[in-house]
C-alpha positions in Angstrom: 28.9 18.4 -29.7 25.3 19.4 -29.1 24.4 15.7 -28.9 27.1 15.1 -26.3 25.9 18.0 -24.1 22.3 17.0 -24.4 23.2 13.4 -23.3 25.2 14.6 -20.3 22.3 17.0 -19.3 19.8 14.1 -19.7 22.0 11.8 -17.5 22.3 14.4 -14.8 18.6 15.1 -14.9 17.7 11.4 -14.5 20.4 11.0 -11.7 19.1 14.0 -9.7 15.4 13.1 -10.2 16.0 9.8 -8.4 17.1 11.7 -5.3 14.2 14.1 -5.5 11.8 11.3 -4.6 11.6 11.2 -0.8 11.1 8.0 1.1 8.1 8.3 3.5 8.8 7.8 7.2 7.1 5.3 9.3 5.1 8.1 11.0 3.9 9.3 7.6 2.9 5.8 6.5 1.1 5.1 9.7 -0.7 8.5 9.7 -1.9 8.0 6.1 -3.1 4.5 6.9 -4.9 5.5 10.1 -6.4 8.6 8.5 -8.0 6.4 5.8 -9.3 4.0 8.4 -10.6 6.9 10.5 -12.5 8.2 7.4 -14.0 4.9 6.4 -14.6 3.2 9.8 -15.4 6.2 12.0 -13.0 5.2 14.8 -13.3 6.3 18.4 -10.3 8.2 19.8 -9.2 5.1 21.7 -9.5 2.9 18.7 -7.5 5.4 16.6 -4.7 5.5 19.2 -4.4 1.8 19.5 -4.6 1.3 15.7 -2.0 4.0 15.2 0.4 2.0 17.4 -0.1 -1.1 15.3 0.2 0.8 12.0 3.4 2.5 13.2 4.9 -0.8 14.2 4.1 -2.4 10.8 5.3 0.7 8.9 8.7 0.5 10.6 9.0 -3.1 9.6 8.0 -2.3 6.1 10.5 0.4 5.7 13.3 -1.7 7.2 12.4 -4.5 4.8 12.4 -2.1 1.9 15.8 -0.7 2.8 17.3 -4.1 3.2 15.8 -5.2 -0.1 17.4 -2.1 -1.8 20.8 -2.8 -0.2 21.3 -6.5 -0.3 18.1 -8.2 -1.2 15.6 -10.1 0.9 15.4 -13.7 1.8 12.2 -15.7 1.6 12.3 -16.2 5.4 12.4 -12.5 6.0 9.4 -12.0 3.7 7.6 -14.8 5.5 8.3 -13.1 8.8 7.0 -9.8 7.6 3.8 -11.3 6.2 3.3 -13.2 9.5 3.7 -9.9 11.4 1.3 -8.1 9.0 -1.4 -10.8 9.4 -0.9 -10.7 13.2 -1.3 -6.9 13.1 -4.4 -7.1 11.0 -5.9 -9.6 13.5 -5.0 -7.3 16.4 -6.7 -4.4 14.6 -9.8 -6.5 14.0 -9.9 -7.2 17.8 -10.1 -3.5 18.5 -12.9 -2.8 16.1 -16.7 -3.3 16.5 -18.2 -6.1 14.4 -19.6 -3.7 11.7 -16.2 -1.9 11.6 -14.4 -5.3 11.3 -16.5 -6.2 8.3 -15.7 -2.9 6.6 -12.0 -3.3 7.5 -12.0 -6.7 5.7 -13.4 -4.9 2.7 -10.6 -2.3 2.9 -8.0 -5.1 3.1 -9.5 -6.8 0.1 -9.4 -3.6 -1.9 -5.8 -3.1 -1.0 -4.9 -6.6 -2.0 -6.7 -6.5 -5.3 -5.3 -3.0 -6.1 -8.7 -1.3 -6.1 -8.5 2.4 -5.4 -11.8 3.5 -3.9 -11.1 7.2 -4.7 -11.1 6.5 -8.4 -14.3 6.5 -10.3 -15.4 3.3 -12.0 -16.0 3.2 -15.7 -19.7 3.4 -16.4 -21.1 0.5 -18.2 -24.1 0.5 -20.5 -27.4 -0.9 -19.1 -27.3 -4.7 -19.0 -23.5 -4.9 -19.5 -21.2 -6.5 -17.0 -17.6 -5.7 -16.5 -15.4 -8.4 -18.0 -13.0 -9.8 -15.5 -10.0 -11.7 -16.6 -8.5 -13.9 -13.9 -5.3 -15.9 -13.6 -2.1 -15.1 -15.3 -4.0 -13.5 -18.3 -5.4 -10.9 -15.9 -1.9 -10.0 -14.7 -0.6 -9.6 -18.3 -3.5 -7.3 -19.3 -3.3 -5.3 -16.1 -7.0 -5.9 -15.3 -8.3 -6.5 -11.8 
């Protein structure tokens, strides 16, 4: 009997914890993105407003794609369209930036694509050691970047 009650409580706990995770809005995603860019690129107010518009647009598309994926799944054509929009948005953002800011923006994009979190500290290596990088499918299996 205790086992049955424990199982029911566990099922309800898992069920309700799924609802506790709130999906961010497009405004929240755009603000987070622009705030990071503001911190790293030292944007002017005009640049920040223009980039915020681009970030909001791509965040709306991202959320719409996520919701569709959760409901019915996503076709390859829809993913291709989204990636095309994302690349176009990145190009438009680069056009707003100064050359030195554009170079830093490219670094930010590279970090995002490779999964590097600049806020996390790197593991210190001993003098003369190099970090071992595993590439290809083996790198994915091991979880290394």
